[in-house]
Wavefront OBJ file of the C-alpha trace (Angstrom):
o trace
v 128.750 161.474 175.076
v 129.537 157.775 174.919
v 129.363 155.608 171.799
v 126.668 153.521 173.502
v 124.452 156.592 173.810
v 125.008 157.419 170.136
v 124.159 153.843 169.138
v 120.903 154.054 171.084
v 120.128 157.418 169.474
v 120.783 155.915 166.037
v 118.396 153.040 166.795
v 115.784 155.542 167.964
v 116.145 157.570 164.772
v 115.936 154.448 162.578
v 112.842 153.084 164.344
v 111.212 156.518 164.356
v 111.836 156.884 160.609
v 110.321 153.452 159.998
v 107.286 154.295 162.113
v 106.760 157.595 160.317
v 107.299 156.401 156.767
v 105.747 152.932 156.898
v 102.931 153.400 159.397
v 102.034 157.093 159.405
v 102.593 157.780 155.702
v 102.272 154.568 153.657
v 99.887 152.468 155.745
v 97.661 154.884 157.682
v 98.140 158.083 155.591
v 97.459 160.144 158.693
v 98.084 163.488 157.016
v 94.963 162.965 154.881
v 92.580 161.793 157.603
v 90.523 164.617 159.150
v 89.908 162.436 162.207
v 93.614 162.527 163.108
v 93.892 166.302 163.534
v 94.935 166.110 167.205
v 97.381 163.273 166.567
v 99.022 165.232 163.750
v 99.518 168.243 166.026
v 101.141 166.042 168.667
v 103.419 164.509 166.031
v 104.302 167.922 164.654
v 105.282 169.437 167.998
v 107.208 166.324 169.026
v 109.144 166.223 165.747
v 110.147 169.870 166.116
v 111.382 169.119 169.647
v 113.412 166.230 168.217
v 114.909 168.537 165.583
v 116.117 170.966 168.261
v 117.458 168.173 170.475
v 119.341 166.443 167.656
v 121.077 169.670 166.621
v 122.007 170.644 170.180
v 123.253 167.204 171.187
v 125.035 166.672 167.885
v 127.125 169.864 167.934
v 127.158 171.299 171.461
v 127.518 170.556 175.125
v 124.872 172.747 176.807
v 125.847 173.922 180.271
v 124.038 175.566 183.189
v 120.364 176.448 182.710
v 120.635 175.436 179.027
v 121.207 171.819 180.101
v 118.243 172.146 182.465
v 116.148 173.456 179.567
v 116.988 170.360 177.520
v 115.911 168.199 180.448
v 112.597 170.049 180.381
v 112.282 169.408 176.630
v 112.851 165.704 177.239
v 110.135 165.705 179.903
v 107.761 167.520 177.552
v 108.512 164.923 174.860
v 107.587 162.127 177.286
v 104.298 163.864 178.130
v 103.490 164.359 174.415
v 104.256 160.701 173.663
v 101.991 159.478 176.460
v 99.213 161.779 175.235
v 99.802 160.507 171.719
v 99.371 156.899 172.865
v 95.977 157.784 174.335
v 94.939 159.746 171.227
v 95.912 156.897 168.896
v 93.947 154.338 170.883
v 90.951 156.683 170.979
v 90.785 157.514 167.278
v 92.097 154.553 165.298
v 92.934 150.867 165.401
v 96.700 150.431 165.369
v 98.152 147.498 163.407
v 100.232 145.021 165.373
v 103.475 146.162 163.742
v 102.875 149.752 164.874
v 102.190 148.679 168.453
v 105.401 146.634 168.495
v 107.366 149.557 167.054
v 105.958 151.908 169.699
v 106.935 149.460 172.453
v 110.500 149.219 171.146
v 110.707 152.998 170.815
v 109.553 153.460 174.408
v 112.058 150.920 175.759
v 114.928 152.381 173.765
v 113.980 155.930 174.790
v 114.029 154.844 178.413
v 117.582 153.565 177.939
v 118.587 156.868 176.302
v 117.173 158.863 179.210
v 119.011 156.617 181.677
v 122.320 157.591 180.042
v 121.557 161.170 179.001
v 119.745 162.564 182.050
v 122.703 162.175 184.490
v 124.987 163.820 181.938
v 122.650 166.792 181.562
v 122.257 167.089 185.326
v 126.046 167.233 185.624
v 126.294 169.917 182.923
v 123.524 171.951 184.565
v 125.856 172.593 187.513
v 128.465 174.290 185.295
v 128.490 177.911 184.050
v 125.761 178.581 181.474
v 126.750 178.461 177.814
v 127.129 176.288 174.724
v 130.416 174.509 174.164
v 130.866 173.693 170.477
v 131.853 170.049 169.842
v 131.972 167.624 166.945
v 131.370 163.911 167.154
v 132.299 163.252 163.542
v 129.849 160.978 161.739
v 127.579 160.937 164.774
v 127.124 164.718 164.488
v 126.442 164.440 160.739
v 123.851 161.763 161.418
v 122.193 163.943 164.059
v 122.031 166.874 161.619
v 120.441 164.724 158.922
v 117.891 163.429 161.402
v 117.145 166.987 162.580
v 116.389 168.102 159.021
v 114.160 165.081 158.408
v 112.073 165.348 161.563
v 111.897 169.118 161.165
v 110.400 168.775 157.686
v 107.878 166.188 158.823
v 107.074 168.238 161.925
v 106.193 171.312 159.871
v 104.227 169.180 157.409
v 102.228 167.504 160.207
v 101.306 170.867 161.710
v 100.228 172.114 158.271
v 98.231 168.906 157.739
v 96.480 169.412 161.074
v 95.515 172.941 160.033
v 93.964 171.721 156.770
v 92.126 168.777 158.390
v 88.809 170.591 158.628
v 88.940 171.315 154.886
v 89.320 167.597 154.152
v 86.015 166.624 155.777
v 83.860 165.337 152.885
v 80.391 166.743 152.236
v 77.478 165.013 153.912
v 76.928 161.584 152.383
v 73.197 161.872 153.091
v 72.807 164.352 150.222
v 73.864 161.665 147.750
v 71.585 159.048 149.255
v 68.575 161.349 149.011
v 68.990 161.408 145.227
v 67.524 157.891 145.321
v 63.757 158.411 145.794
v 61.691 156.608 148.385
v 63.043 154.349 151.085
v 64.840 151.347 149.618
v 66.412 148.202 151.012
v 69.643 147.604 149.116
v 72.037 144.686 149.271
v 75.693 145.713 148.840
v 78.618 143.359 148.281
v 82.027 144.961 148.718
v 80.627 147.359 151.329
v 83.999 147.639 153.097
v 85.864 148.762 149.971
v 86.829 152.304 148.999
v 83.625 152.911 147.022
v 81.452 150.624 149.147
v 82.074 152.501 152.407
v 81.042 155.849 150.980
v 78.071 154.268 149.225
v 76.930 152.603 152.453
v 77.228 155.918 154.319
v 75.211 157.711 151.626
v 72.372 155.210 151.862
v 72.193 154.800 155.642
v 72.451 158.540 156.346
v 69.618 159.176 153.888
v 67.364 156.674 155.668
v 67.644 153.699 153.302
v 68.132 150.169 154.611
v 71.420 148.439 153.769
v 72.168 144.727 153.832
v 75.944 144.290 153.614
v 77.753 141.093 152.642
v 81.150 140.860 154.320
v 83.388 137.932 155.144
v 84.829 139.392 158.360
v 82.321 141.595 160.266
v 84.866 142.243 163.038
v 86.865 144.493 160.687
v 83.858 146.160 159.073
v 83.677 149.492 160.930
v 80.708 150.544 158.812
v 78.095 153.175 159.700
v 75.042 151.910 161.574
v 72.345 150.843 161.225
v 73.009 148.082 158.699
v 72.202 144.392 158.473
v 75.386 142.319 158.089
v 75.489 138.851 156.531
v 78.598 136.721 156.046
v 76.987 134.597 153.316
v 74.084 135.290 150.982
v 72.347 132.033 151.934
v 71.650 133.688 155.305
v 69.058 135.847 153.534
v 65.667 134.146 153.540
v 63.583 133.864 150.388
v 60.831 136.142 151.704
v 63.238 139.054 152.356
v 62.426 142.227 150.445
v 65.411 143.589 148.550
v 64.761 146.462 146.133
v 68.195 146.585 144.495
v 71.548 144.810 144.564
v 74.875 146.619 144.141
v 77.672 144.131 143.530
v 81.178 145.581 144.034
v 83.005 142.690 145.716
v 86.295 141.361 144.379
v 89.979 140.816 145.057
v 91.875 144.153 144.782
v 93.265 144.422 141.271
v 96.160 146.779 142.047
v 97.415 145.037 145.171
v 100.572 143.127 144.212
v 102.073 141.643 141.061
v 99.878 140.002 138.457
v 101.184 136.499 138.923
v 99.145 133.647 137.481
v 97.801 132.857 140.955
v 96.912 136.520 141.556
v 95.038 136.743 138.252
v 93.061 133.643 139.100
v 92.108 135.068 142.509
v 91.050 138.366 140.921
v 88.808 136.589 138.410
v 87.425 133.905 140.722
v 86.525 136.339 143.495
v 84.386 138.403 141.146
v 82.718 135.498 139.384
v 82.034 133.621 142.633
v 80.285 136.555 144.302
v 78.321 137.452 141.153
v 77.091 133.870 140.804
v 76.088 133.853 144.488
v 74.148 137.076 143.894
v 72.351 135.501 140.925
v 71.418 132.410 142.971
v 70.060 134.641 145.733
v 67.945 136.640 143.293
v 66.614 133.417 141.758
v 65.228 132.183 145.095
v 63.769 135.487 146.319
v 59.982 135.513 146.262
v 60.068 139.167 145.275
v 63.025 139.841 143.030
v 64.902 143.151 143.102
v 64.216 145.702 140.427
v 67.857 146.120 139.409
v 71.323 144.642 139.771
v 74.125 147.190 139.461
v 77.332 145.200 139.055
v 80.871 146.487 139.057
v 83.195 146.437 136.093
v 85.989 148.709 134.896
v 87.099 150.690 131.884
v 89.753 148.006 131.457
v 87.013 146.327 129.376
v 88.157 148.487 126.449
v 91.785 147.353 126.665
v 94.634 149.678 125.715
v 93.724 152.411 123.237
v 95.519 155.509 122.008
v 93.613 158.785 121.547
v 90.283 157.422 120.289
v 87.326 158.571 122.435
v 85.328 155.601 123.743
v 81.701 155.548 124.804
v 79.685 152.474 125.773
v 79.515 151.392 122.107
v 83.316 151.372 121.799
v 85.343 148.358 120.726
v 87.896 146.482 122.809
v 91.504 145.383 122.446
v 92.269 141.979 124.019
v 94.274 141.944 127.279
v 93.858 140.587 130.802
v 91.830 143.601 131.936
v 89.349 143.064 129.098
v 89.032 139.334 129.741
v 88.438 139.995 133.448
v 85.811 142.695 132.929
v 84.094 140.825 130.100
v 83.723 137.658 132.199
v 82.470 139.698 135.179
v 79.906 141.555 133.075
v 78.653 138.401 131.375
v 78.149 136.703 134.745
v 76.048 139.686 135.873
v 74.083 140.020 132.621
v 72.819 136.441 132.954
v 70.605 137.756 135.744
v 68.455 139.444 133.067
v 66.887 136.029 132.409
v 65.298 136.355 135.864
v 63.484 139.508 134.827
v 65.916 141.885 136.572
v 67.356 144.986 134.971
v 71.164 144.806 134.963
v 73.623 147.702 134.719
v 77.347 146.954 134.553
v 79.237 150.034 135.711
v 82.602 150.421 134.002
v 84.435 152.401 136.648
v 87.467 154.544 135.872
v 90.201 155.787 138.204
v 88.308 156.803 141.355
v 89.779 159.876 143.060
v 89.647 160.355 146.816
v 92.078 160.853 149.675
v 90.826 157.819 151.624
v 91.769 155.132 149.107
v 92.518 154.187 145.544
v 95.595 155.132 143.543
v 95.409 158.826 144.413
v 95.882 158.159 148.134
v 99.257 156.579 147.291
v 100.316 159.573 145.213
v 99.477 162.310 147.707
v 102.556 161.909 149.926
v 105.191 161.926 147.147
v 103.432 164.782 145.360
v 103.136 166.747 148.608
v 106.909 166.524 149.050
v 107.525 167.612 145.444
v 108.487 164.114 144.274
v 105.589 163.495 141.877
v 105.258 163.487 138.124
v 103.716 161.619 135.183
v 104.266 157.936 134.510
v 106.087 156.927 131.359
v 105.633 159.316 128.447
v 102.785 161.167 130.176
v 100.727 161.003 126.968
v 98.507 158.085 128.001
v 94.917 158.948 128.886
v 93.564 158.704 132.418
v 89.793 158.391 132.639
v 88.894 159.320 136.188
v 85.907 160.097 138.406
v 85.645 161.603 141.886
v 84.519 159.235 144.638
v 81.258 161.065 145.315
v 80.375 161.285 141.619
v 81.006 157.544 141.364
v 78.635 156.877 144.267
v 76.023 159.232 142.805
v 76.295 157.569 139.409
v 75.794 154.097 140.913
v 72.647 155.369 142.645
v 71.604 156.994 139.369
v 71.836 153.562 137.743
v 69.584 152.169 140.475
v 66.998 154.923 140.055
v 66.834 155.432 136.270
v 64.944 152.576 134.610
v 66.148 153.639 131.179
v 69.639 152.392 131.985
v 70.754 148.854 131.346
v 73.854 147.117 130.049
v 77.282 148.786 130.302
v 77.568 152.333 131.652
v 80.839 154.247 131.908
v 81.536 155.732 135.338
v 84.063 158.375 134.338
v 84.077 162.164 134.375
v 83.337 163.884 131.047
v 86.863 165.386 130.877
v 89.561 162.670 130.779
v 93.161 163.913 130.930
v 96.600 162.660 130.016
v 99.004 161.484 132.695
v 101.008 164.693 132.284
v 97.896 166.860 132.723
v 96.830 164.764 135.710
v 100.207 165.304 137.390
v 100.247 169.050 136.689
v 96.738 169.445 138.111
v 97.610 167.519 141.286
v 100.847 169.449 141.728
v 98.980 172.730 141.228
v 96.353 171.832 143.852
v 99.146 171.002 146.324
v 101.240 173.999 145.198
v 104.163 171.715 144.413
v 106.164 170.983 141.251
v 105.294 167.729 139.475
v 108.346 167.206 137.292
v 109.780 163.845 138.392
v 108.470 161.446 135.763
v 108.577 157.710 136.461
v 110.366 156.087 133.464
v 108.495 153.306 131.705
v 111.324 150.755 131.660
v 111.721 150.354 135.450
v 107.937 150.180 135.874
v 107.695 147.403 133.280
v 110.636 145.577 134.868
v 109.071 145.779 138.338
v 105.385 145.198 137.528
v 105.229 143.578 134.088
v 101.761 143.475 132.498
v 100.319 145.338 135.478
v 102.417 148.386 134.531
v 101.418 148.234 130.852
v 97.694 147.947 131.514
v 97.179 150.123 134.597
v 100.094 152.583 134.715
v 101.493 153.137 131.228
v 98.482 152.328 129.035
v 95.159 154.081 129.082
v 91.769 154.779 127.567
v 89.944 157.986 126.712
v 86.519 157.021 128.057
v 83.435 159.240 128.015
v 80.245 158.822 130.124
v 77.786 158.954 127.237
v 74.907 157.137 128.928
v 75.215 159.159 132.112
v 75.020 162.401 130.170
v 72.204 161.108 127.973
v 70.057 160.423 131.052
v 70.664 163.853 132.555
v 73.293 163.011 135.142
v 75.243 166.083 136.277
v 78.781 165.706 137.570
v 79.823 167.685 140.624
v 83.414 167.401 139.425
v 83.463 167.442 135.618
v 87.151 168.424 135.454
v 90.141 167.173 137.394
v 91.154 170.600 138.725
v 87.978 171.100 140.751
v 88.159 167.499 141.978
v 91.748 167.845 143.190
v 91.150 171.163 144.915
v 88.310 169.687 146.960
v 90.166 166.443 147.718
v 93.331 168.154 149.031
v 91.496 170.975 150.798
v 92.870 173.724 148.548
v 91.001 176.876 147.468
v 88.682 176.296 144.472
v 90.378 176.391 141.065
v 89.402 179.426 138.954
v 87.185 178.620 135.964
v 87.606 181.501 133.598
v 88.149 182.113 129.912
v 89.607 179.234 127.937
v 89.423 176.819 130.866
v 85.661 177.305 131.205
v 85.137 176.873 127.453
v 87.276 173.742 127.437
v 85.226 172.208 130.265
v 82.000 172.949 128.437
v 83.256 171.399 125.212
v 84.588 168.215 126.817
v 81.263 167.731 128.596
v 79.062 167.972 125.507
v 81.034 167.050 122.395
v 82.143 163.841 120.730
v 80.646 160.374 121.212
v 78.836 161.448 124.375
v 76.733 163.961 122.470
v 76.085 161.450 119.714
v 74.732 158.871 122.127
v 72.368 161.390 123.685
v 70.424 161.191 120.418
v 70.797 157.429 120.162
v 69.807 154.364 122.127
v 70.701 154.637 125.801
v 70.601 150.902 126.340
v 72.792 150.049 123.323
v 75.582 147.541 123.856
v 78.792 146.776 121.977
l 1 2 3 4 5 6 7 8 9 10 11 12 13 14 15 16 17 18 19 20 21 22 23 24 25 26 27 28 29 30 31 32 33 34 35 36 37 38 39 40 41 42 43 44 45 46 47 48 49 50 51 52 53 54 55 56 57 58 59 60 61 62 63 64 65 66 67 68 69 70 71 72 73 74 75 76 77 78 79 80 81 82 83 84 85 86 87 88 89 90 91 92 93 94 95 96 97 98 99 100 101 102 103 104 105 106 107 108 109 110 111 112 113 114 115 116 117 118 119 120 121 122 123 124 125 126 127 128 129 130 131 132 133 134 135 136 137 138 139 140 141 142 143 144 145 146 147 148 149 150 151 152 153 154 155 156 157 158 159 160 161 162 163 164 165 166 167 168 169 170 171 172 173 174 175 176 177 178 179 180 181 182 183 184 185 186 187 188 189 190 191 192 193 194 195 196 197 198 199 200 201 202 203 204 205 206 207 208 209 210 211 212 213 214 215 216 217 218 219 220 221 222 223 224 225 226 227 228 229 230 231 232 233 234 235 236 237 238 239 240 241 242 243 244 245 246 247 248 249 250 251 252 253 254 255 256 257 258 259 260 261 262 263 264 265 266 267 268 269 270 271 272 273 274 275 276 277 278 279 280 281 282 283 284 285 286 287 288 289 290 291 292 293 294 295 296 297 298 299 300 301 302 303 304 305 306 307 308 309 310 311 312 313 314 315 316 317 318 319 320 321 322 323 324 325 326 327 328 329 330 331 332 333 334 335 336 337 338 339 340 341 342 343 344 345 346 347 348 349 350 351 352 353 354 355 356 357 358 359 360 361 362 363 364 365 366 367 368 369 370 371 372 373 374 375 376 377 378 379 380 381 382 383 384 385 386 387 388 389 390 391 392 393 394 395 396 397 398 399 400 401 402 403 404 405 406 407 408 409 410 411 412 413 414 415 416 417 418 419 420 421 422 423 424 425 426 427 428 429 430 431 432 433 434 435 436 437 438 439 440 441 442 443 444 445 446 447 448 449 450 451 452 453 454 455 456 457 458 459 460 461 462 463 464 465 466 467 468 469 470 471 472 473 474 475 476 477 478 479 480 481 482 483 484 485 486 487 488 489 490 491 492 493 494 495 496 497 498 499 500 501 502 503 504 505 506 507 508 509 510 511 512 513
């Protein structure tokens, strides 16, 4: 084999690795999308074919019918790739970078076939057998590539098999927990929480008015009414409730001064627009449920925090405090306001967990920093249900924690995720590199934490479908249900009923710090 052919093979391997890691794993997270079951099977079979081809070409010269068999494998690979192109276009919208990569891969593969096919045809005329050869570093590179694509091929086939178990429960069930037939305005409807919330409402028969800046990228369930600005809503429109979740992503990029300003301004601007809309409506909505986050409390150690808890100053507190105050001003218009302090939302389709699934699945996960910091979390569906609970229950106003009743430390979180995936979770991320890379972002969102309890939710009778992180993880990753026996069951019961949460049940539900 010529050096030119090896150079083309190396380019193919490099571009294929980029496509797999950047597009399939980091950007699209195909292995965790039930809709991509067929695509995953195509990828899995194709990768296993590549593994066989790389090993054979790297260390042998196949002769006779063996060379003809490799030609057949190459033809099968072409057929799979063409089918994959059709499947991708049918089931998802490819980013421009992925389309360009696929074009380059196809052109380069054509060049490889132009050089390799005549060689294989020549070998097919010789006596059948394998002739052992070594191409030095080229052979080593081919072996490494074979191991890599083989691992990803097996993983993609396993991911395809679990796809049906990743299909979330019907969203309509959550929407039906809101009585009657409501018309609800949602800002942030295209976000991680907003999409599931919109599905829950529309599937249950409620009317949704969604504010979004770019309707072309919405891809939201129908039927909904889309507006690109709130002044498009006339004053005689009936709106029963407003759910305000819009804002610049807080965990997307470094917290530069400009980024912090965008995060704050985006939330305040939309909340003020919501207040102006409510002020001019002839019939004002009953309730405004506005987003916030448990970052309001700042960085605490082990102290349990309910809605009456104190705060420690930091950027997260200043952001959440300003956002809540902007929303609470709507009370002067005679509208009940609930500010939902949302914790770490768990789901495979977005949020921090979606970024952890791939490394944990390959056994590369572990706690961040010391592992002793608290992580106050909530499953996506429980978060949606709790937002709708805030809409429905007139006893609720002011801040309300949207977290599960059993917060865990980072070490416990990692062990539970590793257990659900049946992988070790021992590779801790040291604090120093995280601080060096992300600065205050690392301290407030990765290495710091709060032990937050949903006192108001429990006081008003809300029941969590996922009170503990084990049951949440097992459903999210499509694993068998976690056993709840003995000490584990007692621990879940105690964390759901003890401490500040139980105290607030007997107190004032609408109390504020």
